[in-house]
C-alpha positions in Angstrom: 40.8 -15.7 62.7 42.6 -19.1 62.7 45.6 -18.0 64.8 46.2 -15.6 67.6 47.5 -12.2 66.2 50.5 -10.6 67.8 51.2 -7.0 67.1 54.8 -5.9 67.5 56.5 -2.6 67.0 59.1 -2.0 64.3 62.2 -0.1 65.3 61.8 3.7 64.9 63.7 7.0 64.9 62.1 10.0 66.7 61.4 13.3 65.0 64.5 14.9 66.6 66.8 12.3 64.9 67.2 10.3 68.1 67.4 6.6 67.8 66.9 4.2 66.3 65.0 2.7 69.2 63.4 -0.7 69.8 60.6 -1.7 72.2 62.1 -3.6 75.2 58.7 -5.4 75.8 58.6 -6.5 72.1 62.2 -7.7 72.5 61.2 -9.9 75.4 58.5 -11.6 73.2 61.0 -11.9 70.4 63.3 -13.7 72.8 60.6 -16.2 73.6 60.4 -17.1 69.9 64.2 -17.6 69.8 63.8 -20.4 72.3 60.6 -21.7 70.6 60.8 -21.1 66.9 58.0 -23.7 66.2 55.5 -21.5 68.2 56.3 -18.5 65.8 54.5 -20.5 63.1 51.4 -20.8 65.3 51.0 -17.0 65.6 50.2 -14.4 63.0 52.8 -11.7 63.7 52.0 -8.2 62.5 54.6 -5.4 62.6 53.3 -1.9 63.3 54.9 1.5 63.4 55.6 3.2 66.7 53.6 6.3 65.7 49.9 6.4 66.8 47.3 5.8 65.8 48.3 2.2 65.0 45.6 1.5 62.5 45.8 -2.3 62.5 45.8 -2.5 66.3 42.9 0.0 66.4 40.9 -2.2 63.9 41.2 -5.2 66.2 41.0 -3.5 69.7 39.8 0.1 69.4 41.5 3.4 69.9 41.8 2.8 73.6 44.1 -0.3 73.3 47.1 0.6 71.1 49.9 -0.7 73.3 52.4 -3.2 71.9 53.2 -6.0 72.1 49.6 -7.2 72.2 48.3 -10.7 71.5 44.8 -10.8 70.2 43.2 -14.2 70.9 41.1 -15.9 68.3 37.3 -15.9 68.7 36.1 -18.6 71.1 39.6 -19.0 72.7 39.5 -19.6 76.5 40.2 -16.3 78.3 43.3 -16.8 80.4 43.9 -15.0 83.7 45.2 -11.5 83.1 43.6 -11.2 79.6 41.4 -8.1 78.9 38.4 -7.6 76.7 38.1 -4.6 74.3 35.1 -2.5 75.0 35.1 -1.3 71.4 35.4 -4.7 69.6 34.8 -7.4 72.2 38.1 -9.0 71.3 40.1 -10.7 74.1 43.8 -9.7 74.3 46.9 -9.9 76.4 49.1 -6.8 76.6 51.7 -7.8 79.2 54.8 -9.3 77.6 55.4 -11.8 80.5 51.8 -13.0 80.2 52.0 -13.2 76.4 55.1 -15.5 76.8 53.4 -17.6 79.5 50.2 -17.9 77.5 52.0 -19.0 74.3 54.2 -21.4 76.2 51.3 -23.1 78.0 49.0 -23.1 74.9 51.5 -24.6 72.6 53.2 -26.8 75.2 56.5 -25.0 74.8 59.1 -23.4 77.1 57.8 -21.2 79.9 59.3 -18.2 81.5 60.8 -18.8 85.0 58.5 -17.2 87.6 59.8 -13.9 88.9 60.1 -13.5 92.6 
């Protein structure tokens, strides 16, 4: 894997015709890319459906790690603070939207989120 992979949810409608909905955490990461469009090109962004199982995420991180957004780091990448490691696949990932934005900002020397108090 040459780039980190970012799994993001597509908008969805629930079975009772409620919605459409979007994922607020995914929207936060999308907002980061609005401020730093050059970083978007450095990340492989993969859209996945809301319904589980999320096959592409499961292939990378196992059944136990299907939350989105989730950034899967490339093999050999330095494991940042707050990152997790999949028991099933051994892949390192970040599943917190604030940490995803901070990691991408630091890694690609781009804008950083203001620290929350």
